[in-house]
The first five atom37 places (N, CA, C, CB, O) and aatype in JSON, in Angstrom:
{
  "aatype": [12, 0, 3, 1, 11, 9, 7, 5, 10, 10, 0, 15, 10, 7, 19, 16, 10, 3, 9, 2, 6, 7, 3, 12, 14, 19, 3, 0, 8, 19, 10, 19, 11, 19, 19, 11, 0, 3, 7, 15, 19, 15, 10, 19, 11, 7, 0, 15, 6, 15, 10, 3, 17, 9, 16, 0, 10, 7, 12, 10, 16, 0, 0, 10, 2, 9, 6, 2, 7, 7, 18, 16, 2, 0, 1, 3, 6, 6],
  "atom_mask": [
    [1, 1, 1, 1, 1],
    [1, 1, 1, 1, 1],
    [1, 1, 1, 1, 1],
    [1, 1, 1, 1, 1],
    [1, 1, 1, 1, 1],
    [1, 1, 1, 1, 1],
    [1, 1, 1, 0, 1],
    [1, 1, 1, 1, 1],
    [1, 1, 1, 1, 1],
    [1, 1, 1, 1, 1],
    [1, 1, 1, 1, 1],
    [1, 1, 1, 1, 1],
    [1, 1, 1, 1, 1],
    [1, 1, 1, 0, 1],
    [1, 1, 1, 1, 1],
    [1, 1, 1, 1, 1],
    [1, 1, 1, 1, 1],
    [1, 1, 1, 1, 1],
    [1, 1, 1, 1, 1],
    [1, 1, 1, 1, 1],
    [1, 1, 1, 1, 1],
    [1, 1, 1, 0, 1],
    [1, 1, 1, 1, 1],
    [1, 1, 1, 1, 1],
    [1, 1, 1, 1, 1],
    [1, 1, 1, 1, 1],
    [1, 1, 1, 1, 1],
    [1, 1, 1, 1, 1],
    [1, 1, 1, 1, 1],
    [1, 1, 1, 1, 1],
    [1, 1, 1, 1, 1],
    [1, 1, 1, 1, 1],
    [1, 1, 1, 1, 1],
    [1, 1, 1, 1, 1],
    [1, 1, 1, 1, 1],
    [1, 1, 1, 1, 1],
    [1, 1, 1, 1, 1],
    [1, 1, 1, 1, 1],
    [1, 1, 1, 0, 1],
    [1, 1, 1, 1, 1],
    [1, 1, 1, 1, 1],
    [1, 1, 1, 1, 1],
    [1, 1, 1, 1, 1],
    [1, 1, 1, 1, 1],
    [1, 1, 1, 1, 1],
    [1, 1, 1, 0, 1],
    [1, 1, 1, 1, 1],
    [1, 1, 1, 1, 1],
    [1, 1, 1, 1, 1],
    [1, 1, 1, 1, 1],
    [1, 1, 1, 1, 1],
    [1, 1, 1, 1, 1],
    [1, 1, 1, 1, 1],
    [1, 1, 1, 1, 1],
    [1, 1, 1, 1, 1],
    [1, 1, 1, 1, 1],
    [1, 1, 1, 1, 1],
    [1, 1, 1, 0, 1],
    [1, 1, 1, 1, 1],
    [1, 1, 1, 1, 1],
    [1, 1, 1, 1, 1],
    [1, 1, 1, 1, 1],
    [1, 1, 1, 1, 1],
    [1, 1, 1, 1, 1],
    [1, 1, 1, 1, 1],
    [1, 1, 1, 1, 1],
    [1, 1, 1, 1, 1],
    [1, 1, 1, 1, 1],
    [1, 1, 1, 0, 1],
    [1, 1, 1, 0, 1],
    [1, 1, 1, 1, 1],
    [1, 1, 1, 1, 1],
    [1, 1, 1, 1, 1],
    [1, 1, 1, 1, 1],
    [1, 1, 1, 1, 1],
    [1, 1, 1, 1, 1],
    [1, 1, 1, 1, 1],
    [1, 1, 1, 1, 1]
  ],
  "atom_positions": [
    [[0.84, -1.17, 0.0], [0.0, 0.0, 0.0], [0.89, 1.24, 0.0], [-0.96, -0.01, 1.21], [1.83, 1.34, 0.79]],
    [[0.59, 2.17, -0.88], [1.41, 3.38, -1.0], [0.72, 4.57, -0.35], [1.71, 3.68, -2.48], [-0.5, 4.64, -0.31]],
    [[1.53, 5.5, 0.16], [0.97, 6.75, 0.7], [0.37, 7.55, -0.44], [2.06, 7.57, 1.44], [0.9, 7.57, -1.55]],
    [[-0.75, 8.23, -0.15], [-1.43, 9.06, -1.15], [-1.72, 10.43, -0.56], [-2.73, 8.4, -1.64], [-2.02, 10.54, 0.63]],
    [[-1.62, 11.46, -1.37], [-2.05, 12.79, -0.96], [-3.58, 12.74, -0.84], [-1.59, 13.9, -1.99], [-4.24, 12.13, -1.68]],
    [[-4.15, 13.38, 0.2], [-5.58, 13.21, 0.44], [-6.39, 14.51, 0.37], [-5.78, 12.59, 1.77], [-7.55, 14.53, 0.79]],
    [[-5.8, 15.57, -0.13], [-6.53, 16.84, -0.21], [-7.84, 16.71, -0.96], [0.0, 0.0, 0.0], [-8.87, 17.17, -0.47]],
    [[-7.81, 16.1, -2.14], [-9.02, 15.93, -2.94], [-10.01, 15.0, -2.25], [-8.67, 15.39, -4.34], [-11.22, 15.22, -2.31]],
    [[-9.5, 13.96, -1.6], [-10.36, 13.03, -0.88], [-11.12, 13.75, 0.23], [-9.54, 11.88, -0.3], [-12.33, 13.57, 0.37]],
    [[-10.42, 14.56, 1.01], [-11.08, 15.31, 2.08], [-12.13, 16.26, 1.52], [-10.05, 16.08, 2.91], [-13.2, 16.42, 2.09]],
    [[-11.81, 16.9, 0.4], [-12.78, 17.8, -0.23], [-14.01, 17.03, -0.69], [-12.13, 18.53, -1.43], [-15.13, 17.5, -0.53]],
    [[-13.81, 15.84, -1.26], [-14.95, 15.06, -1.75], [-15.82, 14.54, -0.6], [-14.46, 13.89, -2.6], [-17.0, 14.28, -0.79]],
    [[-15.24, 14.4, 0.59], [-16.0, 13.98, 1.77], [-16.71, 15.16, 2.44], [-15.08, 13.29, 2.77], [-17.48, 14.98, 3.39]],
    [[-16.44, 16.36, 1.95], [-17.07, 17.56, 2.51], [-16.44, 18.06, 3.79], [0.0, 0.0, 0.0], [-17.1, 18.74, 4.58]],
    [[-15.18, 17.73, 4.02], [-14.49, 18.18, 5.23], [-14.27, 19.69, 5.15], [-13.14, 17.44, 5.41], [-13.78, 20.2, 4.15]],
    [[-14.65, 20.39, 6.22], [-14.46, 21.84, 6.29], [-13.8, 22.2, 7.61], [-15.81, 22.59, 6.15], [-13.79, 21.4, 8.55]],
    [[-13.24, 23.38, 7.68], [-12.63, 23.91, 8.9], [-13.22, 25.28, 9.18], [-11.07, 23.98, 8.78], [-13.49, 26.05, 8.25]],
    [[-13.4, 25.59, 10.44], [-13.88, 26.9, 10.85], [-12.67, 27.75, 11.22], [-14.89, 26.8, 12.05], [-12.3, 27.85, 12.39]],
    [[-12.05, 28.36, 10.2], [-10.89, 29.22, 10.44], [-11.15, 30.57, 9.78], [-9.58, 28.57, 9.89], [-11.91, 30.67, 8.82]],
    [[-10.51, 31.58, 10.31], [-10.69, 32.94, 9.81], [-9.74, 33.26, 8.66], [-10.49, 33.95, 10.94], [-8.69, 32.64, 8.51]],
    [[-10.13, 34.23, 7.87], [-9.27, 34.74, 6.8], [-7.97, 35.2, 7.43], [-9.96, 35.9, 6.01], [-7.99, 35.92, 8.43]],
    [[-6.85, 34.81, 6.86], [-5.54, 35.2, 7.39], [-4.95, 34.19, 8.37], [0.0, 0.0, 0.0], [-3.76, 34.25, 8.66]],
    [[-5.79, 33.27, 8.89], [-5.25, 32.21, 9.75], [-4.37, 31.29, 8.9], [-6.4, 31.4, 10.43], [-4.64, 31.09, 7.72]],
    [[-3.32, 30.74, 9.5], [-2.4, 29.91, 8.74], [-2.31, 28.51, 9.36], [-1.01, 30.57, 8.69], [-1.62, 28.33, 10.36]],
    [[-2.99, 27.52, 8.77], [-2.84, 26.15, 9.26], [-1.39, 25.7, 9.1], [-3.79, 25.18, 8.5], [-0.77, 25.94, 8.06]],
    [[-0.85, 25.06, 10.14], [0.56, 24.65, 10.09], [0.76, 23.15, 10.22], [1.32, 25.35, 11.16], [1.79, 22.64, 9.79]],
    [[-0.19, 22.44, 10.81], [-0.07, 20.99, 10.96], [-1.46, 20.36, 10.86], [0.6, 20.62, 12.31], [-2.47, 21.01, 11.11]],
    [[-1.49, 19.1, 10.48], [-2.75, 18.37, 10.41], [-2.52, 16.93, 10.84], [-3.35, 18.42, 8.99], [-1.49, 16.32, 10.54]],
    [[-3.51, 16.4, 11.54], [-3.53, 14.99, 11.94], [-4.91, 14.49, 11.52], [-3.26, 14.78, 13.51], [-5.92, 14.97, 12.03]],
    [[-4.96, 13.55, 10.6], [-6.22, 13.13, 9.98], [-6.5, 11.67, 10.29], [-6.18, 13.35, 8.46], [-5.62, 10.82, 10.17]],
    [[-7.73, 11.39, 10.71], [-8.18, 10.03, 10.97], [-9.33, 9.74, 10.0], [-8.64, 9.85, 12.47], [-10.3, 10.49, 9.93]],
    [[-9.2, 8.63, 9.25], [-10.18, 8.31, 8.21], [-10.69, 6.88, 8.39], [-9.56, 8.48, 6.8], [-9.92, 5.95, 8.55]],
    [[-12.01, 6.74, 8.36], [-12.64, 5.42, 8.38], [-12.69, 4.92, 6.95], [-14.08, 5.47, 9.02], [-13.15, 5.62, 6.06]],
    [[-12.2, 3.7, 6.73], [-12.11, 3.13, 5.38], [-12.87, 1.81, 5.34], [-10.62, 2.94, 4.95], [-12.67, 0.95, 6.2]],
    [[-13.74, 1.65, 4.33], [-14.37, 0.37, 4.07], [-13.58, -0.27, 2.93], [-15.92, 0.52, 3.71], [-13.54, 0.26, 1.82]],
    [[-12.96, -1.39, 3.21], [-12.1, -2.05, 2.23], [-12.94, -2.83, 1.22], [-11.1, -2.99, 2.93], [-14.13, -3.03, 1.43]],
    [[-12.32, -3.26, 0.14], [-13.0, -3.98, -0.93], [-13.69, -5.25, -0.43], [-12.02, -4.33, -2.01], [-14.72, -5.65, -0.98]],
    [[-13.14, -5.88, 0.61], [-13.74, -7.11, 1.14], [-14.84, -6.82, 2.16], [-12.66, -7.97, 1.79], [-15.41, -7.76, 2.73]],
    [[-15.16, -5.54, 2.4], [-16.22, -5.16, 3.32], [-15.75, -4.89, 4.74], [0.0, 0.0, 0.0], [-16.53, -4.4, 5.56]],
    [[-14.51, -5.2, 5.04], [-14.0, -4.92, 6.38], [-13.79, -3.42, 6.56], [-12.67, -5.69, 6.63], [-13.6, -2.68, 5.58]],
    [[-13.82, -2.98, 7.81], [-13.69, -1.56, 8.12], [-12.42, -1.35, 8.93], [-14.94, -1.03, 8.9], [-12.11, -2.14, 9.83]],
    [[-11.7, -0.3, 8.62], [-10.5, 0.02, 9.38], [-10.36, 1.52, 9.54], [-9.25, -0.56, 8.7], [-11.05, 2.3, 8.87]],
    [[-9.47, 1.93, 10.41], [-9.12, 3.33, 10.57], [-7.69, 3.51, 10.11], [-9.29, 3.79, 12.04], [-6.81, 2.7, 10.42]],
    [[-7.45, 4.57, 9.37], [-6.09, 4.91, 8.97], [-5.84, 6.36, 9.38], [-5.87, 4.71, 7.43], [-6.77, 7.17, 9.44]],
    [[-4.6, 6.67, 9.65], [-4.28, 8.04, 10.04], [-3.19, 8.61, 9.15], [-3.84, 8.11, 11.5], [-2.35, 7.88, 8.62]],
    [[-3.23, 9.89, 9.0], [-2.22, 10.6, 8.23], [-1.85, 11.87, 8.97], [0.0, 0.0, 0.0], [-2.57, 12.32, 9.86]],
    [[-0.74, 12.43, 8.61], [-0.28, 13.65, 9.26], [0.52, 14.48, 8.28], [0.57, 13.33, 10.51], [1.09, 13.97, 7.32]],
    [[0.55, 15.77, 8.54], [1.38, 16.65, 7.72], [2.85, 16.3, 7.95], [1.12, 18.15, 8.05], [3.21, 15.75, 8.99]],
    [[3.68, 16.61, 6.98], [5.09, 16.24, 7.02], [5.82, 16.8, 8.24], [5.77, 16.69, 5.77], [6.73, 16.17, 8.76]],
    [[5.42, 17.98, 8.68], [6.15, 18.63, 9.77], [5.63, 18.26, 11.15], [6.09, 20.13, 9.61], [6.19, 18.72, 12.15]],
    [[4.58, 17.44, 11.25], [3.98, 17.11, 12.54], [4.89, 16.19, 13.35], [2.6, 16.46, 12.35], [5.19, 15.07, 12.92]],
    [[5.32, 16.67, 14.53], [6.14, 15.83, 15.4], [5.23, 15.07, 16.37], [7.19, 16.69, 16.18], [4.05, 15.4, 16.51]],
    [[5.77, 14.06, 17.04], [4.94, 13.19, 17.87], [4.35, 13.91, 19.08], [5.73, 12.01, 18.33], [3.24, 13.57, 19.51]],
    [[5.06, 14.87, 19.63], [4.54, 15.59, 20.79], [3.33, 16.43, 20.39], [5.64, 16.49, 21.41], [2.31, 16.43, 21.09]],
    [[3.43, 17.13, 19.28], [2.3, 17.93, 18.8], [1.14, 17.03, 18.41], [2.73, 18.81, 17.62], [-0.01, 17.36, 18.67]],
    [[1.44, 15.88, 17.76], [0.38, 14.94, 17.38], [-0.37, 14.45, 18.61], [0.98, 13.74, 16.61], [-1.6, 14.4, 18.6]],
    [[0.35, 14.11, 19.66], [-0.29, 13.65, 20.89], [-1.12, 14.76, 21.52], [0.77, 13.16, 21.89], [-2.23, 14.52, 22.0]],
    [[-0.6, 15.96, 21.51], [-1.35, 17.1, 22.04], [-2.62, 17.38, 21.24], [0.0, 0.0, 0.0], [-3.66, 17.68, 21.81]],
    [[-2.52, 17.27, 19.92], [-3.7, 17.49, 19.07], [-4.75, 16.42, 19.32], [-3.29, 17.49, 17.58], [-5.94, 16.72, 19.38]],
    [[-4.33, 15.17, 19.46], [-5.28, 14.08, 19.74], [-5.95, 14.28, 21.09], [-4.56, 12.72, 19.69], [-7.16, 14.07, 21.23]],
    [[-5.18, 14.67, 22.09], [-5.72, 14.92, 23.42], [-6.72, 16.07, 23.38], [-4.59, 15.22, 24.42], [-7.79, 15.99, 23.98]],
    [[-6.37, 17.14, 22.68], [-7.28, 18.28, 22.56], [-8.55, 17.88, 21.81], [-6.58, 19.44, 21.84], [-9.64, 18.3, 22.19]],
    [[-8.42, 17.07, 20.77], [-9.59, 16.62, 20.01], [-10.54, 15.82, 20.9], [-9.17, 15.79, 18.79], [-11.75, 15.98, 20.81]],
    [[-9.99, 14.95, 21.74], [-10.82, 14.18, 22.68], [-11.57, 15.12, 23.63], [-9.96, 13.19, 23.48], [-12.76, 14.93, 23.88]],
    [[-10.88, 16.12, 24.16], [-11.53, 17.08, 25.05], [-12.62, 17.86, 24.34], [-10.5, 18.04, 25.63], [-13.69, 18.09, 24.91]],
    [[-12.37, 18.27, 23.11], [-13.37, 19.01, 22.35], [-14.58, 18.13, 22.07], [-12.77, 19.52, 21.02], [-15.72, 18.56, 22.27]],
    [[-14.35, 16.9, 21.62], [-15.45, 15.98, 21.32], [-16.26, 15.62, 22.55], [-14.9, 14.71, 20.69], [-17.47, 15.4, 22.45]],
    [[-15.62, 15.56, 23.71], [-16.31, 15.22, 24.95], [-16.9, 16.44, 25.65], [-15.36, 14.51, 25.87], [-17.44, 16.32, 26.75]],
    [[-16.8, 17.6, 25.02], [-17.41, 18.8, 25.58], [-16.62, 19.44, 26.69], [0.0, 0.0, 0.0], [-17.16, 20.28, 27.41]],
    [[-15.35, 19.08, 26.87], [-14.57, 19.61, 27.96], [-13.75, 20.84, 27.61], [0.0, 0.0, 0.0], [-12.95, 21.3, 28.42]],
    [[-13.93, 21.37, 26.41], [-13.13, 22.52, 25.98], [-14.05, 23.7, 25.7], [-12.27, 22.19, 24.73], [-15.06, 23.54, 25.02]],
    [[-13.71, 24.86, 26.23], [-14.46, 26.07, 25.95], [-13.47, 27.14, 25.52], [-15.3, 26.52, 27.19], [-12.47, 27.39, 26.19]],
    [[-13.76, 27.76, 24.4], [-12.91, 28.85, 23.92], [-13.21, 30.08, 24.77], [-13.15, 29.13, 22.38], [-14.35, 30.54, 24.8]],
    [[-12.22, 30.61, 25.45], [-12.4, 31.75, 26.34], [-13.0, 32.94, 25.6], [-11.07, 32.14, 26.97], [-13.78, 33.68, 26.2]],
    [[-12.67, 33.14, 24.36], [-13.21, 34.28, 23.59], [-14.71, 34.13, 23.38], [-12.51, 34.4, 22.23], [-15.42, 35.13, 23.28]],
    [[-15.22, 32.88, 23.31], [-16.65, 32.67, 23.11], [-17.46, 32.99, 24.35], [-16.91, 31.25, 22.7], [-18.66, 33.22, 24.25]],
    [[-16.82, 33.02, 25.52], [-17.53, 33.28, 26.78], [-17.68, 34.76, 27.07], [-16.81, 32.63, 27.91], [-18.48, 35.13, 27.93]],
    [[-16.93, 35.61, 26.38], [-16.97, 37.06, 26.65], [-18.2, 37.69, 26.07], [-15.74, 37.75, 26.09], [-18.39, 38.9, 26.2]]
  ]
}
């Protein structure tokens, strides 16, 4: 299995980000559910080239907190 660029794939799945004009994304950690030709289901992950393991772990931890409702953006509370 070879690595593939997934920009078009994410676009075709309708993936969007809530970022402001002028914001600069610098790293990405992507988790994708895949249904294989034999019908089995798996998860695969990808990351931007510059993503180090510490940042990846921090991003995953933050994503869990956000998904579980434990994160509040301080600017949204003002």
